[in-house]
N, C-alpha and C positions, 0 to 999 in steps of 0.2 A: 241886826240879828235876823238869821233866816231860820224861820221855824217850819218850813216846807221845802220839799225839793226844789231844785233849781233845775230849769229847762236849759241845757246848753247845747250850742250847734258847733260845728267846725270852726266857724268864724269867732265864737266867744270862749272856746276851749281853753285857749292859752291864758287869757285873763282869768277867767272864773276858776279854772282848775289848777294848771301849772304855776299859776302867780298868786293863788290863795295863801293868805296868812294863817288860815285855818286848814287842818288836815281835811281831806275830801275822800268820800266814797262816790266813784263813777258808776252808775247804773246803766249798762249798754242793754238797750230793751228794743222791743218793736211793738206797735199797736195790736197787731196779730197774734202775739206770743202769749198762749195762756199761762204758762208759768211766770211770764212777766207780771201779768194781771194779778196773780196771787201775791206775788212780791211786793207789789206796789203799795199796799195798806201798811206792810211793816216798814218800808222805807218813809213813808209820811210820819208814822210813829215815832221812828228814830230821827229824822228831822226835826221834829217837835221836842222830843225828849233831850236831844244833845244840841239844841239851838245855842249858837255862841261859841260852842267847842269843836263843832264839825259842821261840814257841808255836805249834803247829799246832792249829787249833781246827776240829772238823768239826760242820756244822750240816746236819741232814736237812731239805731245803728243803720237802719234803712235809707235814712234821709242824710246822715252824717257819716259817710264812709272814711273819710281822711283819717280819723283818729281811731275809728273801729278797726281800720287796716293796720295802722301803726302799732296797735296793741295786741294784733292778731287775734281779734275776737271771731271765733268760729261759732260758738253757741251762745245763745240769749236765754235768760238774762246772765250776764257776766258781771260780777263787781270788782272793781279795781280799787285798792286802797293806796292813795296818793298823799304823800307830805313832801313838802318843798319840791315840788315837781318830779318826785322820783316815786315810782311804784314799789309798794313792800309787799302787797300780797294780791292774789287774784282768787276769787271764787266763782264757778260756773254751775248754773242750775239752780234748784230749788233749795230753799233753806228754811229751817224753823225760826220762828222769834227768838228763842233762847239761844239758839246758835248764832243768829246774827248779832244780837245784843252781846254775846261774849267776844265775838270777833272785833265788834266797835270798841269795847273796853280795853281788849288787848292792844289794838291799834292806837287808841289814844294814849296807852302806857308808854309808846315808844318815844 
């Protein structure tokens, strides 16, 4: 059971995200991004609260451009909600804790 965000690279994306038996939220971020830094504690909390039900995967978009390009990431942070290898929802920019947890609950109900 993963209770913290999982750092994923282009090399591990297929296994950790697309082949995951759990639903995954992928956070495309970069170390210099201030909104990304503001979102990080919320994702840490979500990973802990939803451990065993959901995986939070963090992808540094500067260092891992293959999947950032595949998903058309132009703004960070961008969250992509993935189930069984298919993306269901995308959210770009800042988000409140309440909004994030509401989106997660809706995503888990799919």
